matplotlib code that plots the C-alpha trace (Angstrom):
import matplotlib.pyplot as plt

x = [-14.6, -18.0, -18.5, -20.1, -21.4, -21.4, -25.0, -26.7, -26.1, -27.8, -27.4, -28.3, -26.4, -23.6, -22.8, -21.7, -25.1, -26.4, -26.2, -29.6, -29.6, -28.2, -24.4, -23.1, -21.4, -24.8, -24.7, -21.9, -21.6, -22.5, -19.5, -20.0, -20.3, -23.0, -24.5, -27.2, -28.7, -28.0, -26.9, -23.5, -21.2, -17.6, -16.6, -14.0, -13.1, -9.9, -6.6, -3.1, -0.1, 3.5, 4.0, 6.7, 8.3, 5.4, 2.9, 0.9, -1.1, -4.8, -6.5, -9.9, -12.0, -15.4, -17.4, -18.0, -17.0, -15.9, -16.9, -14.7, -12.9, -11.5, -9.6, -10.7, -8.3, -8.4, -10.4, -13.4, -14.1, -15.9, -18.8, -19.0, -22.4, -23.3, -25.2, -22.0, -20.0, -22.6, -22.5, -18.7, -18.4, -15.9, -15.4, -11.9, -11.0, -8.0, -9.0, -6.8, -8.0, -7.6, -7.0, -9.3, -7.6, -9.6, -8.1, -7.3, -7.9, -10.5, -13.3, -15.8, -16.9, -19.3, -17.2, -17.3, -19.0, -21.7, -25.5, -27.0, -28.5, -25.0, -22.9, -21.8, -22.8, -20.3, -21.1, -20.2, -16.8, -14.6, -16.5, -14.7, -15.6, -14.4, -13.1, -11.9, -9.0, -8.7, -5.6, -4.3, -1.1, -1.9, 1.0, 1.9, 1.5, 3.2, 4.8, 3.5, 0.2, -2.5, -4.8, -8.5, -9.6, -12.4, -12.8, -15.7, -16.7, -19.1, -20.9, -23.5, -25.9, -24.9, -22.1, -20.7, -18.7, -16.6, -16.4, -13.7, -10.3, -6.8, -3.5, 0.0, 3.3, 6.1, 7.4, 10.4, 13.8, 15.2, 11.9, 10.2, 7.3, 4.6, 4.2, 1.5, 2.8, 0.3, -0.3, -2.4, -5.8, -7.3, -10.9, -10.6, -13.2, -11.2, -9.4, -11.9, -11.9, -8.2, -7.8, -10.6, -8.8, -5.4, -6.5, -8.1, -4.9, -2.4, -4.0, -2.7, -0.2, 2.4, 2.4, 1.0, 3.2, 1.4, 3.7, 1.7, -1.5, -3.9, -6.6, -7.1, -7.6, -6.0, -8.0, -11.4, -12.6, -15.0, -12.2, -10.7, -13.9, -17.2, -17.2, -20.6, -19.0, -18.1, -14.3, -12.9, -9.5, -10.4, -13.5, -11.4, -8.8, -11.4, -13.9, -16.8, -16.5, -19.2, -18.3, -18.9, -15.6, -15.2, -16.4, -19.6, -18.5, -19.3, -15.9, -15.9, -12.3, -11.1, -10.6, -6.9, -5.7, -7.8, -5.4, -2.3, -0.2, 0.1, 3.2, 2.4, 4.6, 3.6, 2.5, 1.6, -2.0, -1.2, 0.0, -2.7, -2.0, -2.5, -5.8, -5.7, -5.1, -6.5, -8.7, -9.3, -12.9, -12.8, -10.6, -9.9, -8.7, -6.6, -5.0, -3.9, -2.4, 0.6, 3.3, 6.9, 7.5, 10.1, 7.7, 5.0, 7.5, 8.5, 4.8, 4.4, 7.2, 5.2, 2.1, 3.5, 2.7, -1.0, -1.5, 0.8, 1.6, 2.8, 5.3, 4.0, 6.2, 3.3, 1.1, 3.8, 4.4, 0.7, 0.2, 3.1, 1.7, -1.8, -0.3, 2.1, 1.3, 1.1, 0.9, -0.9, -4.0, -1.9, 0.3, -2.7, -4.2, -1.2, 1.1, 4.4, 8.1, 9.8, 13.2, 16.0, 14.1, 11.3, 8.6, 7.4, 7.5, 10.4, 11.2, 12.5, 11.3, 12.1, 9.6, 11.1, 14.1, 13.1, 14.2, 11.7, 12.9, 10.2, 11.1, 9.2, 9.9, 7.2, 6.2, 3.1, 1.6, 0.6, -0.8, 1.2, 0.2, 3.3, 3.0, 6.1, 4.5, 4.2, 1.2, -0.9, -0.4, -3.8, -3.0, -0.2, 1.3, 4.5, 6.1, 4.8, 2.9, -0.3, 0.0, -2.6, -0.6, 2.6, 1.4, 0.7, 3.3, 0.5, -1.2, 1.9, 2.4, 6.3, 6.2, 6.3, 8.3, 9.6, 8.0, 11.0, 14.4, 16.6, 19.7, 23.1, 23.3, 19.6, 18.2, 16.5, 19.6, 21.8, 19.3, 19.2, 23.0, 23.1, 20.2, 21.8, 24.8, 22.8, 23.1, 19.3, 19.5, 22.6, 20.8, 18.2, 18.4, 16.3, 15.8, 12.8, 12.8, 9.3, 8.7, 6.1, 8.2, 11.1, 13.9, 12.8, 9.5, 7.5, 4.7, 3.7, 4.7, 8.4, 8.8, 9.7, 12.9, 12.7, 14.8, 14.1, 12.4, 14.7, 12.7, 13.3, 11.9, 11.2, 11.4, 10.4, 12.9, 12.2, 13.2, 9.6, 8.8, 6.2, 6.5, 7.8, 8.6, 10.2, 12.9, 13.7, 17.2, 17.7, 21.3, 20.2, 18.2, 20.0, 18.0, 19.3, 22.8, 23.5, 21.0, 20.6, 24.3, 24.3, 21.2, 22.6, 26.1, 24.4, 22.7, 19.1, 17.0, 13.8, 12.7, 8.9, 7.1, 3.7, 2.5, 2.1, -0.6, 0.8, 3.0, 6.6, 9.8, 13.5, 16.8, 19.7, 23.1, 24.3, 21.9, 20.6, 18.4, 14.9, 12.7, 9.0, 5.8, 2.8, 0.0, -2.3, -5.8, -7.5, -6.9, -3.8, -2.1, -0.5, 2.9, 5.1, 7.5, 9.2, 7.3, 3.8, 4.7, 2.6, 4.5, 4.8, 4.2, 7.2, 7.0, 7.9, 10.9, 12.3, 12.0, 14.8, 13.3, 16.2, 15.0, 11.6, 12.0, 9.0, 9.5, 10.8, 12.7, 14.4, 17.5, 18.1, 17.0, 15.2, 11.8, 11.6, 8.9, 6.9, 8.6, 5.6, 2.5, 2.9, 0.2, 0.8, 0.6, -1.8, 1.1, 1.9, 5.0, 5.1, 4.4, 6.9, 4.2, 0.6, -1.4, -5.1, -8.2, -9.9, -7.0, -5.7, -2.3, -1.2, 2.1, 3.4, 6.9, 7.4, 10.7, 10.5, 11.5, 12.7, 10.0, 8.5, 5.3, 2.8, -0.7, -3.1, -6.8, -9.3, -12.3, -15.6, -19.2, -17.9, -14.6, -12.0, -9.3, -5.9, -3.0, 0.6, 2.4, 5.8, 7.9, 11.5, 13.7, 15.6, 19.2, 19.5, 22.2, 24.7, 23.3, 25.2, 23.1, 22.0, 22.5, 19.6, 16.9, 14.6, 10.9, 10.1, 7.0, 5.2, 5.8, 3.3, 0.3, 0.7, -3.0, -5.7, -5.9, -9.3, -11.2, -9.8, -11.8, -14.4, -14.7, -11.1, -7.9, -5.3, -5.5, -2.9, -1.7, -0.7, 1.8, 4.3, 5.6, 9.1, 11.7, 12.3, 15.4, 17.7, 19.5, 23.1, 25.6, 25.6, 28.7, 31.4, 31.8, 29.9, 28.4, 30.0, 27.7, 26.2, 26.9, 23.8, 22.9, 21.9, 18.1, 17.3, 14.0]
y = [21.8, 20.3, 16.8, 13.5, 10.8, 7.2, 6.7, 10.0, 12.5, 15.9, 17.8, 21.1, 21.2, 18.8, 18.1, 15.0, 13.9, 11.3, 7.8, 6.3, 4.5, 1.2, 1.1, 1.5, -1.9, -3.6, -4.3, -6.8, -10.0, -9.0, -9.1, -11.4, -8.7, -8.1, -4.7, -3.3, -1.4, 0.0, 3.2, 1.7, -0.7, -1.4, 0.0, -2.7, -5.9, -5.7, -6.2, -7.0, -4.7, -4.5, -7.8, -7.9, -10.6, -10.9, -8.4, -7.3, -4.2, -4.6, -1.8, -1.2, 1.7, 3.1, 6.3, 6.5, 9.8, 9.2, 6.2, 3.3, 1.0, -2.3, -5.4, -8.5, -11.4, -15.0, -18.2, -16.8, -14.1, -16.7, -16.8, -13.1, -11.6, -8.1, -7.5, -8.2, -5.8, -3.0, -3.7, -3.6, -7.1, -9.1, -12.1, -13.7, -11.9, -9.6, -6.1, -3.6, 0.0, 1.3, 4.9, 7.0, 8.9, 10.8, 10.6, 14.0, 13.8, 11.1, 12.4, 11.6, 13.3, 13.0, 10.1, 8.1, 4.7, 5.4, 5.2, 8.2, 9.7, 9.7, 10.9, 14.5, 16.4, 18.0, 21.4, 20.3, 19.2, 17.3, 16.6, 15.5, 12.1, 11.7, 8.2, 7.0, 4.6, 2.6, 0.7, -1.2, -3.0, -6.5, -7.7, -10.8, -13.2, -16.5, -17.9, -21.4, -20.9, -18.5, -16.5, -15.7, -12.1, -9.7, -6.0, -3.9, -0.2, 1.1, 4.4, 4.9, 2.0, 1.1, -1.3, -3.3, -6.5, -8.3, -12.0, -14.1, -14.1, -15.2, -13.4, -14.2, -12.3, -12.1, -15.3, -16.2, -15.1, -17.8, -19.7, -20.4, -18.2, -18.2, -14.9, -14.0, -11.8, -9.5, -6.0, -3.7, -4.5, -1.1, -2.3, -4.2, -6.7, -9.9, -8.9, -10.4, -13.7, -13.7, -13.3, -15.8, -18.5, -17.6, -17.9, -21.3, -22.5, -21.1, -21.6, -19.8, -17.2, -15.3, -12.1, -10.4, -8.3, -5.8, -4.2, -1.0, 0.2, -0.9, 1.5, 3.9, 7.3, 7.2, 10.0, 8.6, 6.7, 4.4, 2.8, 1.6, 0.7, 0.4, 1.1, -0.1, -2.1, -4.6, -4.7, -2.0, -2.7, -4.0, -6.0, -8.0, -8.8, -9.4, -11.7, -9.1, -8.2, -9.0, -8.3, -10.5, -11.2, -11.3, -14.9, -14.3, -15.7, -13.4, -12.9, -12.6, -12.2, -13.9, -13.2, -12.7, -9.6, -10.2, -13.1, -12.1, -8.9, -6.9, -5.0, -2.7, -0.6, 2.8, 2.6, 5.6, 5.1, 5.7, 9.2, 11.9, 14.9, 18.5, 19.1, 22.9, 25.3, 25.5, 22.9, 20.7, 19.7, 16.4, 13.7, 12.2, 15.5, 16.0, 12.6, 13.4, 16.8, 16.2, 18.9, 18.4, 19.7, 22.2, 23.8, 24.1, 25.6, 28.2, 29.1, 29.4, 32.0, 34.2, 34.1, 33.5, 37.0, 36.5, 32.8, 32.8, 36.3, 35.0, 32.7, 29.6, 26.6, 24.1, 26.3, 26.6, 22.8, 22.0, 24.6, 23.1, 19.6, 20.7, 22.2, 19.3, 15.7, 13.5, 10.0, 11.2, 8.9, 5.8, 6.6, 7.1, 3.8, 1.6, 1.2, 0.1, -0.1, 3.3, 4.1, 6.3, 9.4, 8.7, 7.6, 4.5, 5.4, 3.0, 0.5, -2.9, -5.7, -9.3, -12.1, -15.3, -16.0, -13.4, -9.8, -7.7, -4.3, -2.0, 0.9, 4.0, 3.5, 5.1, 8.1, 9.7, 7.9, 10.1, 9.5, 9.1, 12.2, 13.3, 16.2, 17.4, 20.8, 22.6, 24.7, 21.5, 20.3, 20.3, 17.8, 17.4, 14.0, 12.1, 13.7, 17.3, 20.2, 21.5, 25.0, 26.4, 25.1, 27.0, 30.1, 28.5, 26.3, 24.5, 23.5, 21.9, 18.1, 18.0, 14.7, 11.4, 12.8, 10.6, 11.1, 10.1, 9.7, 6.7, 8.2, 8.0, 10.5, 10.7, 9.5, 6.5, 5.3, 5.7, 3.9, 1.0, 0.8, 0.6, -1.9, -4.3, -4.4, -4.4, -7.2, -7.7, -8.5, -10.7, -12.7, -13.8, -16.6, -14.7, -11.1, -9.8, -6.2, -5.0, -1.9, -0.8, -0.1, -2.4, -2.4, -5.5, -6.4, -7.1, -4.7, -1.3, 0.6, -0.4, 2.6, 5.4, 4.7, 5.3, 8.5, 12.1, 13.7, 16.1, 19.3, 20.8, 24.3, 25.3, 29.0, 31.4, 33.8, 36.4, 33.9, 33.2, 29.7, 28.3, 24.6, 22.2, 18.5, 15.8, 13.2, 10.2, 8.9, 5.1, 5.6, 8.0, 5.5, 5.5, 2.6, 0.4, 1.8, 2.2, 0.4, -2.8, -3.7, -3.1, -5.3, -8.1, -7.9, -8.3, -11.6, -10.4, -13.3, -11.7, -8.2, -8.1, -5.4, -4.5, -1.7, -3.4, -5.9, -9.1, -12.0, -12.3, -13.5, -12.8, -14.1, -11.8, -12.6, -13.6, -16.5, -15.6, -12.6, -13.0, -10.2, -10.9, -9.1, -11.0, -8.4, -10.1, -9.9, -9.7, -6.1, -6.5, -3.8, -6.4, -8.0, -6.6, -9.0, -9.7, -13.0, -11.6, -8.4, -6.3, -3.0, -0.3, 3.3, 5.1, 8.9, 10.4, 12.6, 14.8, 12.3, 9.8, 6.4, 4.5, 5.5, 3.8, 0.1, -1.4, -5.0, -7.2, -6.2, -2.8, -3.9, -7.1, -10.0, -12.9, -13.7, -17.1, -19.5, -20.9, -24.2, -26.4, -25.5, -22.4, -20.9, -21.4, -19.4, -20.8, -22.6, -24.4, -22.5, -21.7, -18.1, -16.5, -14.4, -14.4, -11.5, -12.1, -10.4, -13.7, -15.4, -14.8, -15.5, -15.4, -16.1, -17.5, -17.6, -20.3, -19.8, -23.2, -24.6, -21.6, -22.2, -19.4, -20.7, -19.2, -20.6, -19.6, -20.1, -18.8, -16.9, -18.6, -18.8, -21.1, -20.9, -22.7, -25.1, -23.3, -24.9, -24.6, -23.1, -22.1, -23.1, -22.3, -22.6, -19.5, -19.9, -19.1, -16.8, -17.7, -16.5, -14.3, -14.6, -11.6, -11.4, -12.8, -10.1, -9.3, -8.5, -4.8, -2.9, -0.9, 2.8, 5.1, 6.4, 9.7, 10.4, 10.4, 7.1, 5.4, 4.9, 1.9, -1.2, -2.9, -6.5, -7.5, -7.4, -4.7, -1.7, -1.2, 2.0, 2.7, 5.1, 5.6, 2.2, 1.4, 1.3, -2.2, -1.2, 0.8, 3.5, 3.0, 5.0, 4.1, 2.3, 4.3, 2.0, 3.2, 0.6, 0.0, 1.4, -1.3, -1.0, -0.5, -2.9, -1.6, -0.9, 0.3, -0.6]
z = [5.3, 5.7, 7.1, 5.9, 8.1, 6.9, 8.1, 7.5, 4.7, 5.0, 1.7, 3.3, 6.6, 5.5, 9.1, 11.0, 12.1, 14.6, 13.2, 12.5, 9.1, 8.1, 7.5, 4.0, 4.3, 4.5, 0.8, 1.3, 3.2, 6.7, 9.0, 11.9, 14.5, 17.1, 17.6, 19.9, 17.1, 13.6, 15.3, 16.1, 14.3, 13.4, 10.1, 9.8, 11.6, 13.7, 12.0, 13.3, 13.2, 14.4, 16.3, 19.0, 21.1, 23.4, 21.9, 18.8, 18.0, 17.2, 15.2, 13.7, 12.4, 13.3, 12.8, 16.5, 18.1, 21.7, 23.7, 24.9, 22.6, 23.9, 22.9, 24.9, 25.0, 26.2, 25.7, 27.6, 25.0, 22.9, 25.4, 25.9, 25.2, 23.9, 27.2, 29.2, 27.0, 27.5, 31.3, 31.3, 32.8, 30.9, 33.1, 32.8, 29.6, 29.7, 28.7, 26.8, 26.2, 22.7, 21.7, 19.5, 16.7, 14.1, 10.6, 9.2, 5.4, 4.7, 2.5, -0.1, -3.3, -6.3, -7.7, -4.6, -4.9, -2.3, -2.3, -4.0, -0.8, 0.8, -2.1, -2.3, -5.4, -7.8, -6.4, -2.8, -3.9, -1.5, 1.8, 4.9, 6.4, 9.9, 10.4, 13.9, 14.2, 17.4, 18.4, 21.5, 22.2, 23.4, 25.7, 27.6, 24.7, 24.4, 21.3, 22.2, 20.4, 19.2, 21.5, 20.9, 20.9, 20.1, 19.9, 21.2, 20.7, 23.4, 23.6, 26.3, 26.2, 22.6, 21.7, 18.8, 19.3, 16.7, 16.0, 17.6, 15.9, 17.0, 17.4, 18.2, 18.9, 16.3, 14.8, 16.9, 15.5, 13.1, 12.8, 9.5, 8.3, 5.6, 3.8, 1.4, -1.4, -3.1, -4.5, -6.7, -5.1, -6.1, -5.6, -8.8, -10.0, -9.4, -6.2, -3.7, -5.5, -5.8, -2.0, -1.3, -3.3, -2.0, 1.6, 0.9, -0.7, 1.8, 5.2, 8.3, 7.4, 9.4, 7.4, 4.4, 2.2, -0.1, -2.6, -3.1, -4.8, -2.1, -3.2, -6.1, -4.4, -1.0, 0.6, -0.4, 2.7, 0.9, -1.1, 2.2, 4.0, 2.2, -1.6, -2.8, -5.7, -2.9, -3.3, -0.9, 0.6, 4.1, 3.1, 0.6, 3.3, 6.0, 4.2, 4.0, 0.3, -2.2, -5.9, -8.9, -10.6, -14.4, -14.4, -12.4, -9.0, -6.1, -4.5, -0.7, 0.1, 3.3, 7.0, 6.6, 8.4, 11.5, 12.2, 10.3, 10.5, 7.3, 6.0, 3.0, 0.7, -0.8, -4.4, -6.6, -5.6, -1.9, -2.8, -2.9, -5.1, -4.0, -2.2, -2.8, -5.6, -9.1, -10.8, -7.8, -8.5, -6.6, -5.2, -8.6, -9.9, -6.7, -7.1, -10.7, -9.8, -7.5, -7.7, -6.6, -3.1, -4.1, -6.6, -4.0, -1.6, -4.2, -4.7, -1.0, -0.8, -3.1, -0.9, 2.6, 3.8, 3.0, 3.9, 7.0, 8.2, 11.6, 9.9, 11.8, 10.8, 11.0, 8.9, 6.3, 6.2, 5.8, 3.1, 1.1, 1.6, 0.5, -2.6, -3.5, -2.4, 0.6, 2.0, 5.1, 4.9, 4.2, 7.1, 9.4, 8.4, 9.4, 12.3, 10.9, 11.9, 11.7, 10.2, 11.2, 9.9, 12.3, 9.8, 8.1, 4.4, 4.1, 6.8, 7.7, 9.9, 10.8, 10.4, 11.7, 9.5, 6.9, 6.8, 4.9, 3.6, 2.3, 0.0, -1.1, -4.8, -7.0, -9.0, -10.5, -13.4, -16.4, -19.9, -23.1, -25.1, -27.0, -29.5, -31.2, -32.0, -28.7, -30.1, -30.4, -26.8, -25.2, -22.4, -19.9, -19.8, -18.9, -21.9, -22.0, -20.5, -22.0, -23.4, -21.0, -18.0, -18.7, -16.9, -13.6, -11.8, -9.8, -13.0, -14.5, -14.1, -14.1, -16.0, -14.1, -11.3, -8.5, -5.1, -3.0, -4.5, -3.9, -5.6, -3.8, -1.0, -0.3, 3.1, 1.6, -0.3, 2.7, 4.9, 2.5, 2.3, 6.1, 6.3, 3.9, 6.2, 9.5, 12.1, 11.9, 8.2, 8.6, 11.3, 8.7, 6.1, 3.6, 2.6, 0.7, -0.7, -1.5, -3.5, -6.0, -9.1, -9.8, -12.4, -14.4, -16.0, -19.2, -18.4, -19.7, -16.6, -16.8, -19.1, -19.1, -17.2, -13.5, -13.8, -13.0, -15.9, -17.8, -18.3, -21.8, -22.3, -25.9, -26.6, -29.3, -30.9, -28.2, -25.5, -24.2, -23.1, -25.5, -24.7, -22.1, -22.7, -20.7, -21.5, -19.4, -19.9, -19.6, -18.3, -15.5, -13.4, -10.1, -8.7, -11.5, -11.7, -8.0, -5.7, -7.7, -7.7, -4.0, -3.5, -5.6, -4.0, -0.6, -1.8, -1.5, -2.6, -3.7, -5.0, -5.0, -6.9, -8.4, -10.7, -14.1, -13.1, -14.3, -13.2, -14.3, -12.7, -13.6, -12.2, -11.8, -13.3, -9.8, -9.9, -6.4, -6.7, -8.2, -9.4, -9.3, -9.9, -8.7, -8.9, -11.4, -10.0, -13.3, -14.3, -16.3, -18.4, -20.6, -21.3, -24.1, -25.7, -28.9, -29.0, -28.8, -30.7, -28.5, -28.3, -25.6, -26.4, -27.9, -28.3, -31.7, -32.4, -30.9, -28.1, -28.1, -28.9, -27.4, -24.0, -24.5, -25.4, -27.2, -26.1, -23.3, -20.1, -20.7, -18.8, -20.6, -18.3, -19.7, -18.1, -16.5, -17.8, -15.0, -14.2, -13.5, -15.5, -17.7, -19.8, -23.5, -26.7, -29.4, -31.1, -27.8, -26.7, -23.0, -21.9, -19.5, -17.9, -16.7, -18.2, -18.6, -17.2, -16.8, -14.9, -11.4, -9.8, -6.2, -4.4, -1.1, 0.3, 2.8, 4.6, 6.4, 3.1, 1.2, -1.5, -3.5, -5.1, -7.5, -8.2, -10.9, -11.7, -14.2, -12.9, -13.4, -12.1, -9.4, -7.5, -9.6, -8.4, -8.5, -10.2, -9.0, -12.0, -10.6, -7.6, -7.0, -3.9, -2.8, -1.8, 2.0, 3.3, 6.0, 9.3, 11.8, 15.1, 17.1, 20.8, 22.8, 23.1, 26.0, 25.9, 26.4, 27.6, 24.9, 25.0, 26.8, 25.0, 23.1, 23.4, 26.1, 28.0, 28.1, 31.2, 33.2, 32.1, 34.3, 34.9, 35.4, 33.3, 32.9, 30.6, 28.0, 26.3, 22.8, 21.3, 18.6, 17.3, 18.3, 15.6, 14.4, 12.5, 14.8, 12.8, 12.0, 10.0, 6.3, 5.1, 3.4, 0.5, -2.6, -4.9, -8.2, -11.0, -13.2, -17.0, -19.0, -21.9, -25.3, -25.1, -28.6, -30.2]

ax = plt.figure().add_subplot(projection="3d")
ax.plot(x, y, z, "-o")
ax.set_aspect("equal")
plt.show()
């Protein structure tokens, strides 16, 4: 695969060239960094990850191959000059060496939002863009206050130095914390303004939860770092965005994650489809063509002798991944707690007196084409396969298949069952489960049911398959029938989701568990209620219409009207949702008080004053304290250590994050399945 440099694009050689041009991020509000020349800069500001009792990880991205990458800590960093950094004299600052890891799948293509002279052509296809990630574990921190820090990347006589930010270790166990709740940024038009206003309203935070859909195409580097529309993921959360919202205000975002650790969940837009095989013309096409892993494995078996004659296990695994789907880029961007499977696709962590449980609950989104006559099916969708795709298993879509099951007996379900009973969770007053797709909602994406698509093959009299369609049975949703009863029985106070791009909140029948989507950043997909008579798509016969409710919450909960200042219908009745492309909403959970708050504001030419529209107090759980822990030293580096720093201080190493949720055997008690309500249209 050819390579693309952020600063220089050679349409002939397509090689990673020496940096000489201005950075692509120059279109936006300049980050407050110092550089010796335009030949070197930081692709992002630093951001905080995985805080510990006396430590926190600091990470950032560059396109600098090699060199030294440092985190500089202490009050004296404020007076550091760029000349001192180049000379390697850091005064009284503590110095921590960061590693240098090249991301493996970041790329650009002809649909990337890049300047024309740096954008690949359609003929060039998907072009690799080597992005370097740097991370160090900063140790020896005190919980008494916040500590100033900067990061520096140095190569030869060139250097880039960030502005001054502050960091802190984990919130002490049992202490209150302020958590921003957000999701579905996706480089959308109002995202930067939403975050700008949220940060002004909330002040210093202790954590940011992002319930999925951080970007649109996860392997496209510019969507994370420097999309020329001005609303890439990191600029919005670091205050260097620059996009006009729908009201005309230039949204800047805010310097949030430089000073606050972030804990995301995987949404469908963090899952890249197959990168190899037929019809992959670019990253967008790749994103829309995931294939279930078992299908890709079956295809591999037919070509293994050709593509992997030595039978190398790693080659086999990568071939199957390239022909199915992956979350590789997402996992390379973040350092998160690991689970008992050794990965971070689902995980748990404690933030003060809050246990945050993050699930991998999403599936591919597909369109709504539904043709009863198989001969007329020209497009694959959630309901059908196109006629031309039937001959090739890699061209078929397999409906809206679930990326990672959470049915009973699966690793994720068993892990969740154990986590809900864990001492770590019981030691917290509050539990938040964040996931992308939730069981309750008024949005479009709440249907079809979150069940495995039933594949129905239609055959001619000779037995040949002439059509394939998919049915989704409302009574075969294991998350609703099995996991939700377990979650509610455990007294979880909040289930946070995204995906439908609106605000709505529900209260479970136990009176304790609240379900909330708070992803409205001005790109709503609508609310569908009996009151407003806006109806969801329902496929025609032979599909079973009772599986696809037109209105309201498919599982029978009533949406809660915002209890302070709701929006209203034209007749004056209060709306139980916020769903408007010219209105923003953002949320905060403050566990000092147990209050879950939502503010809203319209977009306008100037930044509008937000209004508190909803505030409820979550019911705390009875706490069972954990034994007193002891600080630990970070694990040794898994990569090559940097050169010992000059100018004083002690180097630090980085490696695989420690597991914040020790594995434990899942409980033997099976949850009682929940009865399903009537969900006819």
